[in-house]
C-alpha positions in Angstrom: 111.3 78.3 134.0 112.6 80.7 131.3 110.9 83.9 130.0 110.0 84.3 126.4 110.5 87.9 125.4 109.3 89.3 122.1 111.3 92.4 121.1 110.0 94.5 118.3 110.6 97.9 116.7 107.2 99.4 115.8 105.9 102.5 114.1 103.2 104.5 115.8 100.6 102.7 113.7 102.0 99.3 114.7 104.1 98.4 111.7 107.0 96.1 112.4 108.2 95.4 108.8 111.8 96.1 107.8 112.9 98.5 110.5 116.6 98.0 109.8 117.2 98.5 106.1 115.7 99.3 102.7 115.9 95.7 101.3 115.2 93.9 104.6 111.6 92.9 103.7 109.9 94.4 100.7 107.1 91.8 100.7 103.8 93.3 99.7 105.5 96.2 98.0 106.7 97.7 101.3 108.8 100.8 100.4 109.8 102.1 103.9 112.6 99.7 104.9 115.1 101.2 107.3 112.5 103.5 108.9 113.7 102.8 112.5 117.4 103.8 112.2 117.0 107.5 112.7 115.4 106.8 116.1 118.2 104.8 117.6 119.9 106.6 120.5 121.9 106.0 123.8 118.7 105.1 125.7 117.9 102.4 123.2 121.5 101.1 123.3 121.4 100.9 127.1 118.1 99.0 127.0 119.5 96.6 124.4 122.5 96.0 126.5 120.3 95.3 129.5 118.2 92.9 127.5 121.3 91.1 126.2 122.5 90.6 129.7 119.3 88.7 130.6 119.2 86.7 127.3 121.0 83.4 126.9 119.0 82.2 123.8 117.4 83.7 120.7 114.5 82.3 118.7 114.1 83.4 115.1 111.8 82.8 112.2 113.7 81.7 109.0 113.6 85.1 107.2 114.9 87.0 110.2 117.5 84.4 110.9 118.8 84.5 107.4 119.0 88.3 107.4 120.8 88.3 110.8 123.2 85.4 109.8 124.2 87.3 106.7 125.5 90.2 108.7 126.4 89.5 112.3 129.0 86.7 111.9 131.1 89.1 109.9 130.5 92.3 111.9 133.5 93.9 113.7 134.6 91.7 116.6 134.6 94.7 119.0 130.9 95.4 118.3 129.2 94.3 121.6 126.0 93.3 119.8 127.9 91.1 117.4 129.9 89.5 120.2 126.7 88.7 122.1 124.7 87.5 119.1 127.5 85.3 117.8 128.2 83.5 121.0 124.6 83.0 122.2 122.5 79.9 121.5 120.1 80.5 118.6 117.0 78.5 117.6 115.4 78.8 114.1 111.8 77.9 113.4 111.6 76.7 109.8 109.9 74.2 107.6 112.3 74.8 104.7 115.8 75.6 106.1 117.9 72.5 105.8 120.6 73.6 108.3 121.6 76.6 110.3 125.2 77.6 109.7 125.6 80.6 112.0 127.5 79.4 115.1 125.4 78.1 118.0 122.3 77.7 115.8 119.8 74.8 115.7 116.8 74.4 113.4 113.5 73.6 115.1 111.3 71.4 112.9 107.9 70.0 113.5 105.7 71.4 116.2 107.4 74.8 117.0 105.0 75.7 119.8 105.6 72.4 121.6 109.4 72.8 121.3 109.3 76.4 122.5 107.2 75.3 125.5 109.9 72.7 126.2 112.7 75.3 125.9 110.8 77.6 128.3 110.7 74.7 130.9 114.5 74.4 130.8 116.7 76.3 133.3 118.3 79.5 132.0 117.8 83.1 131.1 115.5 84.8 128.7 114.7 83.5 125.3 114.4 86.6 123.1 112.6 86.8 119.8 113.8 89.6 117.4 111.5 90.5 114.5 110.3 87.2 113.1 106.7 88.4 112.4 105.1 85.1 111.3 106.8 83.2 114.2 105.6 85.7 116.7 102.0 85.3 115.4 102.3 81.6 116.2 103.8 82.2 119.6 101.0 84.7 120.5 98.4 82.3 119.3 99.9 79.5 121.5 100.0 81.9 124.5 103.8 81.4 124.9 104.8 85.1 125.1 105.7 86.3 128.6 107.0 89.8 127.9 106.6 92.2 125.0 109.4 94.8 124.7 108.2 97.3 122.2 110.2 100.2 120.8 107.5 102.5 119.4 108.9 105.3 117.2 107.0 108.5 116.2 106.4 107.7 112.6 103.3 106.6 110.8 104.0 104.3 107.9 100.4 103.6 106.8 101.1 100.1 105.5 103.1 97.1 106.3 103.1 94.0 108.5 101.9 94.7 112.0 102.7 93.0 115.2 99.2 92.6 116.4 97.1 91.3 113.6 93.6 89.9 113.4 92.9 87.8 116.5 90.0 85.7 117.5 90.2 86.8 121.2 90.9 90.0 123.0 94.3 90.1 124.6 94.9 92.3 127.6 98.4 93.5 128.6 99.8 95.1 131.7 102.3 97.9 131.4 105.5 97.0 133.4 107.8 99.8 132.3 107.9 102.8 130.1 111.0 104.9 129.1 111.1 107.8 126.6 114.1 108.3 124.4 115.7 111.6 123.2 114.3 110.9 119.7 110.7 110.6 120.7 110.6 106.8 120.7 109.0 105.2 123.7 110.3 101.9 125.1 107.3 99.9 126.5 107.4 96.7 128.4 104.2 94.7 128.7 103.2 91.4 130.1 100.0 89.5 129.3 97.4 90.3 132.0 96.7 87.1 133.9 
């Protein structure tokens, strides 16, 4: 059975919106895009490399997929992130995307939770979810997340989309690992408490 890992960059107040760039996601009038970039360091790069080594598939929501597909296929070939992302299997959960053109990409239509459960039952490495806030809400609601890898940076944004939103039930997590970085970010790994 495969492990579904949700990987998110978060502000101290739990905002996950637009960590990478100013125009990444301005929905709701969000003005702080690119907030995470100053916190990236060698510790985070090593953690990313470790995560990539264990990942043989990615799962994206449509918006995140389109943002990633617009950049990574044309990134420099010697970039290890680009090399990994481009060759690895990608699944896109979308009701509106007619096709996925980034190499090794498949659109998941219909019951996403059921299809993800099927993917988890197949042999293989981790299935990692990057960003994809709306998709992650559905995966949390369907109790499909096995691991949360959270990069929490020392910045308070005050507004924006959060990872953990209104929920009907309390969800308890167990801390599996914790690593500080040189920039004040903390890399936290949680599993749902069973």
